[in-house]
MIDREN-659034 format. One record per residue: x, y, z of N, C-alpha, C in turn. Coordinates in steps of 0.2 Angstrom, whole numbers. Example, Ala and Ser with C-alpha at 12.3 -4.5 7.8 and 13.67 -1.06 7.14 Angstrom:
2
NODE_neast_nnorth_nup_caeast_canorth_caup_ceast_cnorth_cup
NODE_66_-28_39_62_-22_39_66_-16_39
NODE_64_-11_35_68_-5_36_64_0_39
//
This chain:
53
NODE_neast_nnorth_nup_caeast_canorth_caup_ceast_cnorth_cup
NODE_111_231_209_113_238_211_107_242_208
NODE_106_247_212_101_252_210_103_257_206
NODE_99_259_201_100_265_196_99_271_200
NODE_101_277_196_100_283_199_93_285_200
NODE_88_283_195_81_285_196_78_281_202
NODE_80_275_203_78_271_209_80_274_215
NODE_86_276_216_88_279_222_84_286_223
NODE_83_289_218_79_295_219_72_294_221
NODE_69_289_219_62_287_221_62_285_228
NODE_67_281_230_68_279_237_69_285_242
NODE_73_289_240_74_295_243_68_300_244
NODE_64_300_239_58_304_239_53_301_244
NODE_52_294_244_47_291_248_49_291_255
NODE_56_290_257_58_291_264_57_298_266
NODE_58_303_262_57_310_264_50_311_266
NODE_45_308_262_38_309_263_37_305_270
NODE_40_300_271_39_296_278_41_301_284
NODE_47_304_283_50_308_288_45_314_290
NODE_42_317_284_38_322_285_31_320_288
NODE_29_314_287_23_312_289_17_312_284
NODE_19_313_278_14_313_273_13_307_268
NODE_17_302_270_17_295_266_11_291_268
NODE_7_289_263_1_285_264_2_279_261
NODE_-2_274_264_-2_267_261_-7_267_256
NODE_-8_261_253_-13_260_248_-20_261_250
NODE_-21_260_256_-28_261_259_-29_268_261
NODE_-24_272_261_-25_279_262_-23_281_269
NODE_-21_276_273_-19_278_280_-12_280_280
NODE_-10_285_285_-3_287_286_1_281_288
NODE_7_281_285_12_276_287_16_278_293
NODE_16_274_298_20_276_304_26_272_305
NODE_26_266_302_32_261_303_37_262_297
NODE_44_263_299_49_264_295_50_258_290
NODE_49_252_293_49_246_289_44_246_283
NODE_38_248_285_33_249_280_35_254_274
NODE_38_259_277_40_264_272_45_262_267
NODE_50_258_270_55_255_266_52_250_260
NODE_47_246_263_44_241_258_40_245_252
NODE_37_251_254_34_255_249_39_258_244
NODE_44_260_247_50_263_243_52_258_238
NODE_54_252_240_56_247_236_51_245_230
NODE_45_245_232_40_243_227_39_248_222
NODE_39_254_224_38_260_219_44_261_215
NODE_50_259_217_56_260_213_58_254_209
NODE_54_249_210_55_243_206_60_238_208
NODE_62_239_214_67_235_217_64_230_221
NODE_68_224_223_65_219_227_69_219_234
NODE_66_218_239_70_217_245_75_211_246
NODE_72_206_242_76_200_242_80_199_235
NODE_85_195_235_89_194_229_85_188_225
NODE_84_189_219_81_183_215_86_177_215
NODE_83_171_215_87_165_215_88_164_208
NODE_95_163_206_96_161_199_98_154_198
//
């Protein structure tokens, strides 16, 4: 489950993507929604996959 700060970070990154100001690590603009989600998950400290226990 995501914490409030993680949700806030994801919201901020997705908003940047929608505005067209989100950039990847190489400095290029992110055009793909899937790539934006991956960046949001990475920056908020979440993983897209569940960890195997």
